[in-house]
SETOR-391162 format. One record per residue (C-alpha): x, y, z. Coordinates in steps of 0.5 Angstrom, whole numbers, plus 500, padded with zeros to 3 digits. Layout:
[[X; Y; Z]]
...
***
This chain:
[[474; 742; 428]]
[[474; 735; 427]]
[[468; 730; 424]]
[[468; 727; 431]]
[[467; 734; 434]]
[[462; 736; 429]]
[[457; 730; 430]]
[[457; 730; 438]]
[[451; 734; 438]]
[[451; 734; 430]]
[[444; 736; 428]]
[[446; 741; 422]]
[[445; 748; 425]]
[[451; 753; 426]]
[[455; 750; 431]]
[[459; 754; 436]]
[[464; 751; 442]]
[[468; 754; 447]]
[[471; 753; 454]]
[[472; 758; 460]]
[[476; 756; 466]]
[[477; 759; 473]]
[[480; 757; 480]]
[[476; 758; 486]]
[[478; 758; 493]]
[[474; 752; 496]]
[[474; 744; 496]]
[[473; 740; 490]]
[[467; 737; 493]]
[[464; 743; 495]]
[[464; 746; 488]]
[[462; 739; 485]]
[[456; 739; 490]]
[[454; 746; 489]]
[[454; 745; 481]]
[[451; 738; 481]]
[[445; 741; 485]]
[[440; 743; 479]]
[[436; 748; 484]]
[[443; 752; 484]]
[[444; 753; 477]]
[[439; 759; 476]]
[[443; 762; 482]]
[[450; 763; 477]]
[[448; 761; 470]]
[[445; 768; 468]]
[[442; 765; 461]]
[[438; 760; 465]]
[[431; 763; 466]]
[[427; 757; 469]]
[[429; 750; 471]]
[[425; 744; 473]]
[[426; 736; 474]]
[[422; 732; 469]]
[[425; 725; 472]]
[[424; 722; 479]]
[[432; 722; 479]]
[[434; 729; 480]]
[[441; 728; 481]]
[[446; 724; 477]]
[[446; 720; 471]]
[[439; 720; 468]]
[[436; 726; 471]]
[[433; 731; 466]]
[[430; 738; 467]]
[[426; 742; 463]]
[[430; 749; 462]]
[[429; 755; 459]]
[[435; 759; 456]]
[[435; 766; 454]]
[[439; 766; 447]]
[[439; 773; 444]]
[[432; 776; 445]]
[[429; 769; 445]]
[[427; 764; 450]]
[[428; 757; 448]]
[[425; 751; 452]]
[[430; 746; 452]]
[[430; 739; 456]]
[[437; 737; 459]]
[[439; 730; 461]]
[[445; 729; 465]]
[[450; 725; 461]]
[[456; 724; 465]]
[[457; 724; 472]]
[[463; 723; 476]]
[[463; 725; 483]]
[[468; 731; 484]]
[[471; 730; 477]]
[[466; 732; 471]]
[[458; 733; 470]]
[[456; 733; 463]]
[[449; 735; 460]]
[[446; 734; 453]]
[[440; 736; 451]]
[[434; 732; 449]]
[[430; 737; 445]]
[[430; 744; 444]]
[[436; 748; 444]]
[[442; 743; 441]]
[[447; 743; 447]]
[[452; 739; 450]]
[[457; 741; 455]]
[[458; 742; 463]]
[[464; 742; 468]]
[[470; 739; 470]]
[[473; 740; 476]]
[[481; 739; 478]]
[[484; 740; 485]]
[[489; 745; 486]]
[[494; 748; 491]]
[[489; 754; 491]]
[[482; 751; 491]]
[[479; 748; 485]]
[[480; 749; 478]]
[[473; 749; 474]]
[[473; 749; 467]]
[[466; 750; 463]]
[[465; 748; 456]]
[[459; 748; 451]]
[[458; 746; 444]]
[[451; 748; 441]]
[[448; 749; 435]]
[[444; 755; 434]]
[[436; 754; 432]]
[[436; 756; 424]]
[[430; 761; 425]]
[[434; 765; 430]]
[[440; 766; 426]]
[[438; 770; 419]]
[[445; 774; 418]]
[[452; 773; 420]]
[[451; 779; 425]]
[[446; 775; 429]]
[[450; 769; 429]]
[[456; 774; 432]]
[[451; 777; 437]]
[[449; 770; 440]]
[[456; 768; 440]]
[[458; 774; 444]]
[[451; 773; 449]]
[[453; 766; 450]]
[[461; 767; 451]]
[[459; 773; 456]]
[[454; 769; 460]]
[[459; 763; 461]]
[[464; 768; 464]]
[[459; 772; 468]]
[[457; 765; 470]]
[[464; 763; 473]]
[[465; 769; 476]]
[[458; 769; 480]]
[[460; 762; 482]]
[[466; 764; 484]]
[[463; 769; 489]]
[[458; 764; 491]]
[[463; 759; 493]]
[[468; 764; 496]]
[[463; 767; 500]]
[[463; 766; 508]]
[[457; 761; 510]]
[[452; 765; 513]]
[[451; 762; 521]]
[[446; 757; 521]]
[[446; 755; 514]]
[[452; 751; 513]]
***
């Protein structure tokens, strides 16, 4: 990991990053619209317990949300802000307080639909990690949650639309 990567969220605790990708059979604009609507995040992100807007802007750059993440056995309140918003290409969130995170989704059209890459960098709160085993379990939780979230997203976006709801 380079010093530049380390300072992207750079607050000093144990630092982890990962990426997961999936191809979903739907147009890129449909995938982007679904993910960029904060009201949908709980439907596919299993480690988000609650999310509410805290700014008048609720879509795009500057939108911020109070979020509760389930990390290990703890519920951690975190305020997330939209850092980058490039329609149909990229949506990046960064924490303003709480769990230190920087992450989001990148979208690329493919012949089979849309390739979505979810990446996340985070620092574990010092009180949450007491042993190497704690760190390992939390990393496993995040990794499994990311994989599960992409599978749920695939299921939602590839499901037929309910008549009258489109």
